[in-house]
C-alpha positions in Angstrom: 1.0 -13.8 -23.6 2.0 -12.3 -20.4 3.9 -9.3 -20.4 5.5 -8.5 -17.1 5.7 -4.8 -16.2 8.0 -3.4 -13.6 6.6 -0.1 -12.3 7.7 2.5 -9.7 4.9 4.2 -7.6 5.3 7.6 -5.9 3.0 9.1 -3.5 3.4 12.8 -4.6 1.8 14.1 -1.6 4.3 12.0 0.8 6.9 11.8 -1.6 6.4 7.6 -0.4 7.9 5.5 -2.9 6.7 1.8 -3.6 8.9 -0.5 -7.3 6.2 -3.4 -7.8 5.6 -5.7 -10.9 2.4 -7.4 -12.0 0.9 -8.8 -15.3 -2.1 -6.6 -14.7 -2.7 -3.0 -15.8 -0.1 -1.3 -13.5 -1.9 1.9 -13.8 -5.4 0.4 -12.4 -3.1 -2.2 -10.1 -2.4 -0.3 -6.7 0.4 -3.0 -5.3 0.6 -5.7 -2.8 3.4 -4.8 -0.7 2.2 -5.0 3.2 3.6 -1.1 3.8 2.3 0.4 0.6 -1.0 -0.9 0.7 -1.1 0.3 4.9 0.3 3.7 3.5 -2.4 3.6 1.3 -5.2 2.2 3.2 -4.1 4.9 5.9 -3.2 8.2 4.2 -5.0 10.8 1.6 -2.3 10.1 -1.5 -2.3 11.1 -4.9 -0.1 8.5 -6.6 2.4 8.8 -9.6 2.6 5.4 -11.6 6.1 5.1 -14.0 7.1 2.3 -15.9 10.0 1.1 -15.4 10.5 -2.0 -17.7 8.5 -5.1 -19.4 9.0 -8.8 -20.8 7.3 -11.4 -21.4 10.1 -14.1 -20.5 9.8 -14.0 -16.2 13.7 -15.1 -16.1 14.5 -11.8 -17.6 12.2 -10.0 -15.2 13.6 -11.8 -11.9 16.7 -10.5 -13.2 15.5 -6.4 -14.0 13.9 -6.5 -10.6 16.7 -7.1 -8.8 18.8 -4.8 -10.6 16.7 -1.9 -10.0 15.8 -3.3 -6.2 19.7 -2.7 -5.8 20.1 0.6 -8.1 17.9 2.5 -6.0 18.6 0.8 -2.6 14.4 0.1 -2.0 14.7 -1.8 1.2 17.4 0.4 2.8 17.3 3.7 1.5 16.3 6.7 3.7 16.4 10.5 3.7 17.7 13.2 5.8 15.1 12.8 8.8 15.7 8.7 8.3 12.6 8.5 7.2 12.9 5.0 4.2 12.1 6.1 1.1 10.6 3.7 -0.5 7.8 1.1 1.1 9.6 -1.8 0.3 10.5 -4.6 2.5 12.6 -7.0 0.4 14.1 -6.8 -3.0 11.3 -6.8 -5.6 12.2 -9.7 -7.9 8.9 -11.5 -8.5 10.0 -14.1 -6.3 12.9 -15.3 -8.4 16.8 -15.0 -8.3 19.5 -12.9 -8.9 21.9 -13.4 -11.6 25.4 -14.6 -12.2 28.9 -12.5 -13.4 29.5 -11.5 -16.7 27.8 -12.9 -19.2 25.7 -14.7 -17.2 24.0 -10.7 -16.4 21.2 -10.9 -18.5 22.0 -6.9 -18.4 24.2 -7.9 -20.6 22.2 -9.3 -23.1 21.5 -6.3 -25.7 18.2 -7.5 -26.7 17.5 -6.5 -22.9 19.1 -3.4 -22.9 17.1 -2.2 -25.7 14.1 -3.3 -24.0 15.4 -1.2 -21.3 15.6 2.1 -23.1 12.5 1.7 -25.1 10.3 1.3 -21.5 11.8 3.1 -18.9 10.7 6.0 -17.3 7.3 5.4 -18.6 8.2 6.2 -22.8 6.0 2.8 -23.5 2.5 2.6 -23.2 1.5 -0.2 -21.6 -0.9 -1.5 -23.4 0.7 -0.6 -26.8 -1.3 -2.5 -29.8 -4.7 -2.7 -27.9 -8.1 -1.3 -28.5 -9.1 -0.7 -25.2 -6.4 2.2 -24.9 -4.4 3.9 -22.1 -6.3 6.6 -19.3 -4.9 9.0 -17.0 -4.9 7.3 -13.6 -7.1 9.9 -12.3 -9.4 10.0 -15.1 -13.1 9.2 -14.0 -12.8 9.7 -10.8 -15.5 8.4 -8.5 -17.3 11.4 -6.2 -15.9 9.7 -3.6 -11.9 10.2 -5.0 -12.8 13.6 -6.1 -13.5 14.8 -2.8 -10.2 13.1 -1.7 -8.5 15.1 -4.4 -10.5 18.2 -3.9 -9.2 18.0 -0.2 -5.8 17.3 -0.7 -5.9 20.4 -2.9 -7.8 22.6 -0.7 -5.1 20.8 2.5 -1.8 22.4 0.2 -3.3 26.5 -0.3 -4.8 26.1 3.3 -1.5 25.3 5.0 0.3 28.3 3.7 -2.0 30.4 4.4 -2.3 28.8 8.1 1.7 28.2 8.2 1.3 25.1 9.7 4.5 23.5 7.2 6.5 26.7 8.3 9.9 26.6 10.2 10.2 28.2 14.0 11.7 31.3 12.6 8.9 31.9 9.6 6.6 34.7 10.5 3.9 32.8 8.9 4.7 29.9 11.4 1.8 28.7 13.8 3.9 28.8 16.6 0.8 28.6 19.0 0.8 24.7 21.6 -1.3 22.0 21.2 -2.0 18.8 22.8 -1.1 15.9 20.8 -2.0 12.2 22.2 -0.1 9.1 20.5 -2.3 5.7 19.9 0.3 4.1 22.7 -0.7 7.1 25.8 1.8 9.5 25.0 1.4 13.3 25.2 2.8 16.2 23.5 2.4 19.8 23.9 3.8 21.2 21.3 3.3 23.4 18.4 3.1 21.3 14.9 6.3 22.0 13.3 8.0 20.4 16.7 6.1 18.0 16.8 6.6 16.8 13.2 10.7 17.5 13.6 10.7 15.5 16.9 8.9 12.3 15.3 9.9 12.5 11.3 6.2 13.2 10.7 6.1 14.7 6.9 4.9 17.8 6.3 1.7 17.2 4.2 0.3 14.6 6.3 0.8 16.9 9.4 -0.6 19.5 8.1 -3.5 17.5 7.0 -4.0 16.0 10.2 -4.5 20.0 12.0 -6.4 20.7 9.1 -9.0 17.8 9.7 -8.5 15.6 6.3 -6.9 12.9 8.5 -7.4 11.4 11.6 -3.6 10.5 12.7 0.3 10.6 11.2 2.2 7.4 12.6 0.1 7.1 15.4 -0.3 11.1 16.6 -3.2 12.5 16.7 -4.8 16.5 17.4 -6.4 15.7 21.2 -9.1 18.6 20.4 -9.4 19.4 17.2 -11.8 22.1 18.4 -8.7 23.9 19.6 -7.3 24.1 16.5 -8.2 27.6 14.8 -7.4 28.2 11.4 -6.0 31.5 9.6 -8.1 34.6 8.9 -5.4 35.8 6.1 -5.9 35.0 2.5 
């Protein structure tokens, strides 16, 4: 019997969300959305997976995917800086249609509502009753994965000491001017904070770029990484 799982993934470093479906283990399956996979490929991430809904009925899954796609506005939702909150380009329906009105709306089905209660927010394990069991998403990291995880943790600590993420009026802010180059040839000479605000760059990824943990953010990179001097405090 095939079990269809509607899941939510969140990159805790950037805050980007993704709603997806799979008939595989949702904790191991990374997702198939184009923008989401591009985000995973180009950035250091720390992804948390939550099971929203599970069913063995494909039609039921199609309806629930449509329901949560609309509820969370996964295609159009944006944060205060105009950045998309979700990496989804289209509603997540597993390739199926939406629902009709009244009794034809499967969300009104008591059995479906009970399944939602049992499975949403990850309360029901994906492989309940299976002998293999589930492990945390990051258990058994490879050496390469461990290095990425350590780098993210180190970045979090270092950016606080360096003041990269601080505002201009913060005494700890890095108010030094740096030359930044975009992949299309544009050049900006500004502080990290000014660059981040002007082009809606994520604070975490801007910090990682400055600290050398990733090469660029939305096409912007530090022209000469050797010009960046970390704070000697701490």
